[in-house]
C-alpha positions in Angstrom: 0.0 0.0 0.0 2.9 2.3 -0.6 1.7 3.5 -4.0 0.1 6.9 -4.5 -3.2 5.3 -5.5 -3.4 3.2 -2.4 -2.9 6.2 -0.1 -4.8 8.8 -2.0 -7.9 7.1 -3.5 -10.0 8.9 -0.9 -8.9 12.4 -2.1 -11.3 14.5 -4.0 -14.2 12.0 -4.2 -16.7 14.6 -3.0 -15.2 17.6 -4.8 -16.2 16.7 -8.4 -18.8 14.7 -10.3 -16.3 13.7 -12.9 -15.2 10.0 -12.5 -11.6 9.9 -13.5 -10.0 6.6 -14.5 -7.9 5.2 -11.7 -5.0 3.2 -12.9 -4.1 -0.2 -11.5 -1.7 -0.1 -8.6 1.8 -0.9 -9.6 3.1 -4.0 -7.9 6.8 -3.7 -8.1 9.0 -6.6 -7.4 12.0 -4.6 -6.3 13.0 -1.2 -4.9 15.6 1.2 -6.3 16.8 3.8 -3.8 19.0 6.7 -4.8 20.7 8.7 -2.0 21.0 12.3 -3.1 23.2 14.1 -0.5 24.2 17.7 -0.9 27.8 18.5 -0.1 27.6 21.7 1.9 30.2 23.1 4.2 28.0 22.4 7.2 27.3 18.8 6.0 31.1 18.1 5.9 32.0 20.2 9.0 32.6 18.4 12.3 29.6 18.0 14.6 29.9 20.6 17.3 27.1 19.6 19.6 26.5 16.3 21.4 22.9 16.2 20.4 23.3 13.3 18.1 25.3 11.1 20.4 24.0 11.9 23.9 20.9 10.3 25.3 18.0 12.2 26.8 17.9 11.4 30.5 14.1 11.3 30.4 14.2 8.5 27.9 14.1 4.8 29.0 17.4 3.2 30.0 19.2 0.9 27.5 18.0 -2.1 29.4 14.5 -1.4 28.3 12.9 -1.8 24.9 14.3 1.5 23.7 17.8 1.6 22.2 20.4 4.3 21.5 19.9 6.2 18.3 22.9 4.7 16.6 21.9 1.1 17.2 20.3 0.6 13.8 23.3 2.0 11.8 25.3 -1.2 12.1 28.5 0.6 12.8 30.6 -0.4 15.9 33.1 2.5 15.7 33.0 5.9 17.4 30.3 8.4 16.5 30.3 10.0 13.1 32.4 13.2 12.8 30.1 14.9 10.3 26.5 14.7 8.9 27.9 13.5 5.6 29.6 10.5 7.4 26.3 9.8 9.2 24.5 9.6 5.8 27.0 7.2 4.3 26.8 5.0 7.4 23.1 4.9 7.0 23.4 3.9 3.4 25.9 1.2 4.4 23.4 -0.1 7.0 20.7 -0.2 4.4 22.9 -2.2 1.9 23.9 -4.7 4.6 20.3 -5.3 5.6 19.0 -5.7 2.1 21.8 -7.7 0.5 20.3 -10.7 2.2 16.6 -10.0 2.8 16.0 -8.2 -0.6 18.8 -9.1 -3.0 16.9 -7.8 -6.0 16.8 -4.2 -4.7 19.1 -1.5 -6.1 20.9 1.1 -4.0 22.9 4.0 -5.4 24.6 7.1 -3.9 24.9 10.5 -5.6 26.8 13.4 -3.9 25.8 16.6 -5.5 27.1 20.2 -5.3 30.7 19.0 -5.3 33.7 19.4 -7.6 34.4 15.7 -8.2 32.4 13.8 -10.9 33.2 10.4 -9.5 33.1 7.3 -11.6 29.9 7.8 -13.6 31.5 8.8 -16.9 28.3 8.4 -18.9 26.2 10.0 -16.2 28.5 12.9 -15.4 26.8 16.2 -14.6 28.4 19.3 -13.4 28.7 19.3 -9.6 27.7 15.6 -9.2 29.8 12.7 -7.8 28.3 9.2 -8.5 29.7 7.3 -5.6 27.7 4.1 -6.4 25.7 3.7 -9.6 22.3 2.1 -9.9 22.9 -1.6 -9.6 22.0 -4.6 -7.5 23.6 -4.7 -4.0 26.8 -6.8 -4.0 29.4 -7.6 -1.4 32.0 -5.7 -3.4 29.9 -2.5 -3.3 29.4 -2.9 0.5 33.1 -3.4 1.1 33.9 -0.3 -1.1 31.6 1.9 0.9 33.0 0.4 4.1 36.5 1.3 3.1 35.5 4.9 2.5 33.9 5.0 6.0 37.0 3.5 7.6 39.2 6.2 5.9 36.8 8.9 7.1 37.0 7.5 10.6 40.8 7.7 10.6 41.0 11.1 8.8 38.4 13.7 9.6 39.3 15.7 6.5 39.0 12.7 4.1 35.3 13.3 3.1 35.9 17.1 2.9 38.6 16.6 0.4 36.7 13.9 -1.5 33.4 15.9 -1.8 34.7 19.4 -1.8 31.7 21.8 -2.2 31.5 23.9 -5.4 31.9 27.6 -5.4 29.2 29.5 -7.3 25.9 28.2 -8.7 24.2 25.3 -6.9 24.0 22.0 -8.8 20.5 21.1 -7.7 19.3 21.1 -11.4 22.1 18.7 -12.4 21.3 16.4 -9.5 17.6 16.2 -10.5 18.5 15.5 -14.1 21.0 12.8 -13.3 18.5 11.1 -10.9 15.9 11.0 -13.7 18.4 9.6 -16.1 19.8 7.0 -13.7 16.3 5.7 -13.0 15.1 5.6 -16.6 18.1 3.7 -17.9 19.0 1.4 -15.0 15.7 0.7 -13.1 12.6 1.6 -15.3 10.4 -1.2 -13.8 11.4 -0.8 -10.1 9.8 1.3 -7.5 12.2 4.3 -7.6 12.7 6.5 -4.6 15.1 9.4 -3.9 16.3 10.0 -0.4 17.0 13.7 -0.5 19.4 14.8 2.3 20.4 18.4 2.8 20.8 21.2 5.5 20.7 24.0 2.9 17.2 25.6 3.0 17.9 27.9 0.0 19.9 26.3 -2.8 19.0 29.0 -5.2 20.3 31.8 -3.0 17.1 33.8 -3.5 17.3 33.9 -7.3 13.6 33.4 -8.1 14.2 33.2 -11.9 15.9 29.8 -11.4 12.9 28.3 -9.7 11.0 27.7 -13.0 13.6 25.3 -14.6 14.2 23.6 -11.3 10.5 23.0 -10.6 10.1 21.6 -14.2 12.7 19.0 -13.5 11.0 18.2 -10.2 7.7 17.8 -12.1 9.4 15.4 -14.5 10.3 13.2 -11.6 6.7 13.2 -10.3 5.2 12.3 -13.6 7.6 9.4 -13.9 6.4 8.1 -10.5 9.7 8.7 -8.8 9.1 9.5 -5.1 11.2 12.0 -3.1 11.6 11.3 0.6 13.2 14.4 2.1 15.6 14.5 5.1 15.9 18.1 6.1 18.0 19.2 9.1 19.2 22.6 10.3 22.8 23.6 9.3 23.7 24.0 13.0 22.1 23.0 16.3 21.1 26.5 17.1 19.7 27.4 13.6 16.4 26.6 11.8 15.6 25.1 8.4 13.2 27.4 6.7 10.9 25.5 4.3 9.3 28.7 3.0 12.5 29.7 1.2 12.4 26.9 -1.3 11.8 23.3 -0.3 8.3 23.6 1.1 6.8 24.2 -2.4 9.4 22.1 -4.1 8.5 18.9 -2.3 4.7 19.6 -1.8 3.8 20.0 -5.5 0.1 20.2 -6.3 -1.5 16.9 -7.2 -3.7 16.2 -10.2 -6.8 16.7 -8.2 -5.7 20.2 -7.1 -4.9 19.3 -3.5 -1.3 19.8 -2.2 0.6 16.9 -0.8 1.8 16.7 2.7 4.2 19.5 3.8 7.7 18.1 4.5 9.0 17.6 8.0 12.2 19.0 9.4 14.1 16.9 11.9 16.3 18.5 14.6 18.7 15.5 14.6 19.8 13.9 11.3 21.0 10.8 13.2 17.7 10.2 14.8 15.8 10.7 11.5 18.1 8.3 9.6 18.0 5.7 12.4 14.2 5.7 12.4 14.2 5.3 8.6 16.5 2.3 8.8 14.3 0.8 11.6 11.2 1.3 9.5 12.7 -0.6 6.5 11.9 -3.8 8.3 8.2 -3.2 7.7 8.9 -2.3 4.0 11.1 -5.3 3.1 8.2 -7.6 2.7 6.6 -7.0 -0.8 3.1 -5.7 -0.5 1.0 -7.5 -3.1 -2.7 -7.5 -3.7 -4.3 -10.5 -1.9 -7.5 -10.6 -3.8 -9.7 -8.6 -6.2 -13.4 -9.4 -5.8 -16.8 -7.7 -6.1 -18.4 -6.2 -3.0 -22.1 -7.0 -3.2 -24.0 -4.3 -1.4 -27.5 -5.4 -2.5 -29.4 -6.8 -5.4 -27.9 -5.6 -8.7 -25.5 -3.3 -6.8 -21.8 -4.3 -6.6 -18.5 -2.4 -6.5 -15.0 -3.6 -6.9 -12.6 -3.9 -4.0 -8.9 -4.8 -3.6 -7.7 -6.6 -0.4 -4.2 -6.5 1.2 -2.5 -8.3 4.0 -1.5 -5.9 6.7 0.2 -8.5 8.8 2.1 -11.6 7.7 4.7 -13.6 9.4 8.1 -12.8 7.9 10.2 -16.0 7.5 13.8 -16.7 6.5 14.5 -16.9 2.8 15.0 -20.5 1.8 18.5 -21.5 0.7 19.1 -22.3 -2.9 20.0 -25.9 -3.8 22.9 -26.4 -6.3 24.4 -29.4 -8.1 27.8 -30.0 -6.6 28.8 -32.2 -9.6 29.0 -29.1 -11.8 31.9 -26.7 -11.6 29.7 -23.6 -11.4 27.2 -25.1 -8.9 24.2 -25.0 -11.2 20.9 -24.3 -9.3 18.8 -27.4 -8.9 15.2 -27.3 -10.3 12.7 -28.9 -7.9 10.0 -31.1 -9.6 7.2 -33.1 -8.0 6.3 -36.4 -9.7 3.6 -38.9 -8.9 4.3 -42.7 -9.0 2.2 -45.8 -8.7 2.9 -47.5 -5.4 3.0 -51.0 -6.9 4.5 -50.6 -10.4 6.5 -47.4 -9.9 5.1 -46.0 -13.1 4.9 -42.2 -13.5 1.4 -40.8 -13.4 -0.1 -37.7 -14.9 -1.5 -35.6 -12.1 -4.4 -34.2 -14.0 -5.7 -37.2 -15.8 -4.5 -40.2 -13.7 -4.6 -38.9 -10.2 -7.8 -38.4 -8.1 -8.5 -37.7 -4.5 -10.7 -39.6 -2.1 -12.1 -39.3 1.3 -12.3 -42.4 3.6 -15.5 -43.3 5.2 -15.5 -45.8 8.1 -12.6 -48.1 9.2 -11.3 -51.3 7.9 -12.0 -54.5 9.9 -9.4 -57.1 9.4 -11.1 -59.8 11.4 -14.3 -59.6 9.4 -12.5 -58.9 6.1 -14.3 -55.5 5.4 -12.6 -52.5 3.9 -13.2 -48.8 4.5 -15.3 -47.1 1.8 -13.4 -44.6 -0.5 -15.3 -41.8 -2.1 -13.5 -40.3 -5.1 -13.8 -36.7 -6.1 -12.4 -34.5 -8.9 -10.8 -31.2 -8.1 -13.9 -29.4 -9.4 -16.1 -31.5 -7.1 -14.0 -30.7 -4.1 -14.0 -27.0 -4.9 -17.7 -27.0 -5.3 -18.3 -28.8 -1.9 -15.8 -26.4 -0.2 -17.2 -23.1 -1.6 -20.9 -24.3 -1.8 -20.7 -23.4 -5.5 -20.4 -19.7 -4.8 -18.0 -17.4 -6.7 -15.4 -15.2 -4.9 -17.2 -12.2 -3.4 -17.9 -10.1 -0.3 -21.7 -10.0 0.4 -23.0 -7.5 2.9 -25.3 -9.0 5.6 -26.1 -5.9 7.7 -24.9 -3.4 10.3 -24.8 -3.2 14.1 -23.6 -0.7 16.7 -19.8 -0.8 17.1 -19.9 -0.8 20.9 -20.3 -4.3 22.4 -19.9 -6.2 19.1 -16.2 -6.0 18.6 -14.5 -8.8 20.5 -10.8 -9.2 19.8 -10.6 -12.7 21.2 -13.1 -14.0 18.6 -10.8 -13.3 15.6 -9.5 -16.6 14.2 -7.1 -15.3 11.5 -5.4 -12.2 10.4 -7.5 -9.4 9.0 -7.5 -7.9 5.5 -7.6 -4.2 4.5 -9.7 -3.3 1.5 -9.7 -0.4 -0.9 -12.0 0.4 -3.9 -11.2 -1.0 -7.3 -12.3 1.5 -9.9 -10.9 -0.5 -12.9 -13.3 -3.4 -12.8 -16.4 -1.5 -11.5 -16.9 2.1 -12.5 -18.0 4.3 -9.6 -16.5 2.0 -6.9 -14.4 4.8 -5.4 -17.3 7.1 -4.8 -19.6 4.4 -3.5 -16.9 3.0 -1.2 -16.1 6.5 0.2 -19.7 7.2 0.9 -20.1 3.9 2.7 -17.0 4.4 4.7 -18.0 7.9 5.7 -21.5 6.9 6.8 -20.1 4.0 8.9 -17.6 6.2 10.6 -20.2 9.0 11.3 -22.8 6.5 12.7 -20.2 4.5 14.6 -21.4 1.2 13.2 -19.7 -2.0 12.0 -20.9 -4.3 9.2 -21.1 -8.1 8.8 -20.6 -9.8 5.5 -20.0 -13.3 3.9 -16.5 -13.5 2.5 -14.9 -15.8 -0.2 -11.6 -14.3 -1.3 -10.6 -17.0 -3.8 -12.1 -19.8 -5.8 -10.5 -22.4 -3.4 -11.6 -20.6 -0.2 -14.5 -21.6 2.0 -17.2 -19.0 3.0 -16.3 -17.0 6.1 -18.3 -14.5 8.2 -16.3 -11.3 8.5 -16.8 -8.1 10.5 -16.4 -4.8 8.6 -14.5 -2.3 10.7 -14.2 1.2 9.2 -11.1 3.3 9.6 -11.1 7.0 8.9 -8.0 8.8 7.5 -5.6 10.1 10.2 -3.0 12.8 9.7 -0.2 13.9 11.9 0.3 17.5 12.9 2.6 18.0 9.9 -0.1 16.7 7.6 1.5 13.3 7.0 -0.9 10.4 6.6 -0.6 8.2 9.7 -3.5 5.8 9.0 -5.1 5.4 5.5 -8.9 5.4 5.0 -10.4 1.9 4.4 -12.2 -1.0 5.9 -10.7 -3.9 7.9 -12.1 -7.4 7.2 -11.9 -9.3 10.5 -12.6 -13.0 10.2 -15.1 -14.3 12.8 -15.6 -17.9 14.0 -18.5 -20.2 13.3 -20.4 -22.1 16.0 -18.2 -25.2 15.2 -15.1 -23.2 16.0 -16.0 -22.2 19.5 -14.4 -24.1 22.4 -15.5 -24.3 26.1 -12.9 -23.5 28.7 -13.7 -26.5 30.8 -12.9 -24.9 34.1 -15.5 -25.5 36.8 -14.0 -23.3 39.5 -11.0 -21.1 40.1 -9.0 -20.2 43.2 -9.3 -16.7 44.5 -7.6 -14.5 47.0 -10.6 -12.3 47.5 -11.6 -12.0 51.1 -15.4 -12.7 51.5 -17.8 -10.7 53.6 -18.1 -11.9 57.2 -21.5 -12.4 58.9 -20.8 -9.5 61.2 -19.0 -7.3 58.6 -20.7 -4.0 57.8 -18.0 -2.8 55.5 -16.3 -4.4 52.6 -13.2 -6.2 53.8 -9.8 -5.0 52.7 -8.2 -6.7 49.7 -4.4 -6.0 50.1 -3.5 -8.6 47.4 -5.8 -7.0 44.9 -4.5 -3.5 45.8 -0.9 -4.6 45.3 -1.7 -6.2 41.9 -3.4 -3.0 40.7 -0.3 -1.0 41.8 2.0 -3.4 39.9 -0.1 -3.2 36.8 -0.2 0.6 36.9 3.6 0.8 37.1 4.2 -1.8 34.3 1.6 -0.6 31.9 3.0 0.1 28.4 1.6 0.0 24.9 3.1 -2.5 22.5 4.8 -1.0 19.5 5.9 -3.6 16.9 8.5 -1.2 15.5 10.5 -1.5 18.8 10.5 -5.3 18.7 12.2 -6.7 15.5 12.2 -10.5 15.1 15.5 -11.4 17.0 16.0 -14.7 15.2 15.3 -13.4 11.7 17.5 -10.3 12.1 20.4 -12.3 13.7 20.2 -14.8 10.8 20.4 -12.0 8.2 23.1 -10.1 10.0 25.2 -13.3 10.4 24.9 -14.1 6.7 26.0 -10.5 5.8 28.9 -10.7 8.2 30.1 -14.0 6.6 29.7 -12.6 3.1 31.7 -9.5 4.0 34.3 -11.3 6.0 33.4 -9.5 9.2 33.1 -10.5 12.8 30.0 -12.3 13.7 27.4 -10.1 15.4 25.9 -10.6 18.8 22.1 -11.4 18.8 19.9 -8.5 19.8 16.8 -9.9 21.5 14.5 -7.1 22.7 11.9 -9.6 23.9 14.0 -10.4 27.0 12.4 -8.6 30.0 14.3 -5.7 31.5 14.6 -7.4 34.9 16.6 -4.6 36.5 14.1 -1.9 35.5 11.2 -4.1 36.6 12.8 -4.7 40.0 13.4 -1.0 40.4 9.8 -0.1 39.7 7.8 -2.9 41.2 10.2 -5.3 42.9 9.1 -4.4 46.5 5.4 -4.8 45.6 6.0 -8.2 44.0 7.8 -9.4 47.1 5.0 -8.1 49.3 2.5 -9.9 47.1 4.4 -13.2 47.3 4.3 -13.0 51.1 0.6 -12.3 51.2 -0.5 -15.0 48.7 0.1 -18.6 49.9 1.6 -21.2 47.6 -0.9 -23.2 45.5 -1.9 -26.5 47.1 -2.1 -29.1 44.3 -3.4 -32.7 44.6 -1.0 -34.8 42.5 -3.6 -37.5 42.1 -5.8 -35.1 40.1 -3.0 -34.0 37.8 -3.2 -35.8 34.5 -0.4 -34.0 32.6 3.3 -34.0 32.7 3.1 -31.4 35.4 2.8 -34.3 37.8 6.6 -34.4 37.8 6.9 -30.8 38.8 4.3 -31.2 41.6 5.2 -34.4 43.4 7.1 -36.8 41.3 10.5 -35.3 41.0 13.5 -36.2 43.0 13.4 -32.9 44.8 10.2 -33.9 46.5 11.7 -35.9 49.2 10.4 -37.0 52.6 9.9 -34.0 54.9 9.6 -31.6 51.9 5.8 -31.1 52.6 4.5 -28.8 55.2 3.6 -30.3 58.5 0.1 -28.9 58.3 -0.7 -30.8 55.1 -3.2 -33.7 55.6 -1.7 -37.2 55.0 -2.8 -38.9 51.8 -5.5 -41.6 51.9 -3.7 -44.9 51.5 -6.4 -47.2 53.0 -7.0 -48.9 49.6 -3.4 -49.7 49.1 -3.0 -51.1 52.6 -6.0 -53.3 52.1 -4.5 -54.6 48.8 -1.2 -55.4 50.5 -2.9 -57.3 53.3 -4.9 -59.3 50.8 -1.8 -60.0 48.7 -3.4 -58.3 45.7 -1.6 -58.2 42.4 0.6 -55.1 42.2 1.8 -53.4 39.0 4.5 -50.9 38.5 2.0 -48.2 37.4 0.0 -48.8 40.6 3.1 -48.5 42.8 4.2 -45.3 41.1 0.8 -43.7 41.6 0.9 -44.6 45.3 4.5 -43.2 45.7 3.4 -40.0 44.1 0.7 -39.6 46.7 3.4 -40.3 49.3 5.6 -37.7 47.6 8.3 -40.3 47.3 10.7 -40.9 44.3 9.3 -43.2 41.6 12.6 -44.5 40.1 13.8 -48.1 40.4 12.4 -51.5 39.6 9.2 -53.0 41.1 10.9 -54.4 44.2 12.4 -51.0 45.0 9.1 -49.3 44.5 7.3 -51.7 46.8 9.9 -51.5 49.5 9.8 -47.7 49.4 6.1 -47.8 49.8 6.3 -50.2 52.7 8.9 -48.2 54.5 6.6 -45.1 54.2 3.7 -47.1 55.7 5.8 -48.3 58.6 7.3 -44.9 59.3 3.9 -43.3 59.4 2.3 -46.0 61.5 0.0 -47.3 58.8 1.3 -50.9 58.7 1.4 -53.7 61.2 3.1 -57.0 60.3 0.6 -59.8 59.5 1.1 -63.3 58.1 0.4 -63.7 54.4 -0.2 -66.7 52.3 2.3 -67.3 49.6 1.2 -67.1 46.0 2.7 -68.0 42.7 4.6 -65.0 41.4 7.5 -62.8 42.4 7.7 -62.4 46.2 9.3 -59.7 48.2 10.5 -60.6 51.7 10.3 -57.9 54.3 10.8 -58.5 58.0 7.6 -60.4 58.6 5.6 -60.3 55.4 5.7 -61.4 51.8 3.8 -59.7 49.0 3.2 -61.0 45.4 4.2 -58.7 42.7 2.6 -59.9 39.4 4.7 -59.8 36.3 1.9 -58.3 34.1 2.3 -54.7 33.0 5.8 -54.7 34.5 7.6 -51.9 32.6 11.1 -53.1 33.8 10.6 -56.8 32.8 11.9 -58.1 29.5 9.0 -58.8 27.2 10.5 -61.9 25.6 10.8 -63.9 28.8 9.1 -63.8 32.2 11.1 -64.9 35.2 10.2 -65.4 38.8 12.6 -63.4 40.9 13.1 -63.5 44.7 14.4 -60.3 46.2 15.7 -60.3 49.7 15.3 -57.0 51.6 17.5 -56.2 54.6 15.7 -55.9 57.9 17.6 -52.8 58.7 15.2 -50.7 56.6 12.4 -51.4 59.1 13.9 -49.3 61.8 
């Protein structure tokens, strides 16, 4: 949704009755970014203030989710000595990030208003230095730029000598012409963007007669679809950048509809602006493609066209490329799926010789019956799945927004829809009217949704979103409608919890006032101190970024980076804020009392079956377990299995390791120590016998986990009488 149409379809729909044709959104497969940096004396001069390197004491500490401004610039050396060096470091960070994640992208660097013409012989313009021409990002280009930065780090005058500013007329016209030429010749099909960096607010020095030719070249860039993203900073920390002199009207040209675009923003710190731009590239690396184009049926014989986008999608690692090692060049392997007959091994044609079936019932080997197989063609399966309906979005009705928007009932990610004027004329005007009415009346809609021919019908909620602009006039949220997928009755699940424990103190019979709830008050205080909105921009995927950075370091022969995991809680900060309240809460709330016999998951081990749960580990106030059934079975010489003995030992909170004889002896020792066993004569039985001091007990071999399955042996185990003490 980065195209002009996607962001500005809403503009002018109520201003004119003329329905202009809206072109299809360009879906570029790669980006081409040209850094246009003006070489001014202040851009090359040493930074005199510590604004760009010091940290505001009111900001969060580095242990929290915030990070220093230079963190995203991928440079481990000292702070940059000039704004020019800062820009080149930012371009270096961009190239490092995209060489792995977006290898098709193009990055170039043009330093204008300087004496040197660089290496671009065919693209030479007066006052322009082509540091990197428009071409795919390579390890060689990254190393070349790194060498320049290393020289600039050693010699503070290196960049000043390399990009010496011109004396006389400004070269802004040559820079615009060269940018246009570079894009047209080297990246005509890419999404071309210019990062325009300068601290000179009046490049024409007040000569108004030069504004006409310059604005014409700026108009040429706009007509070609080349976007300009400005980075304006004051020349010094105590000066201002005046947009009214030149760049305000230069950047915010009037659009075709007659409305001016957003006024550019001036940043007080170039480093902070560039760092934020690099951080935002993570959200732009994933290619934004149209997810579906379907009709939106508003009523009988009334439909408009809509285009849907995925706003959120899990970003995964790029798959490695498989190559044939038997070839000298390592030719890429082409993956091909084939179908073979299970019996003969013959290759089958997937379309004509392969069908799909659904199994009904189960095979019964004893009775000699087979499960039924119902065969379907792909068309039959598609018809059953979609109920024979074509892809569409059909409006069902509206309801008040309050009380009907439940976040926990969403089952999948949402879509964001725009009008599609190409397939249905008048879609933009109708969609804008519907959106405006839903926003004004504060209602949400419901619709039946089938995005593709292979999709099943889904009930969706239509959530309107009005356009939001920042104080500077920049669009923060575009106008459109979210499609939130809702569950069916078959998708709902019961929690299955009959009751829950509570620390709430109930009313007493003689209490006239509500009892105090110190535990609840502490929890409220802890939550109030730890409350913080989640901003995805501050939490990049640590595994994904570490993977890309490691690959880039290996390719550039650099030291491997350290992982940056911002999901790790800032324990020191948390302890400083709410540590004393957490400790008070722990003293007030007693430990949970769990009955191991009722636990059916692997958490049994954590509750009472681990080696750490030894005798004497339980509180003296805990009631003893009910072992009467086990004692009766022992007296009657009932058959004992390993599983039964382990369950009994878990009730006793005794270890459950060892063979059957060890388990039984451990249980008997517990009974004797707790006064639950008195010696009694027992009749011998066939089976494995365990001798104690005065009794014998049969331990059956059935279900014995420790016995060998191929042979059962009777085993007599003698136990020392010393254990009875």
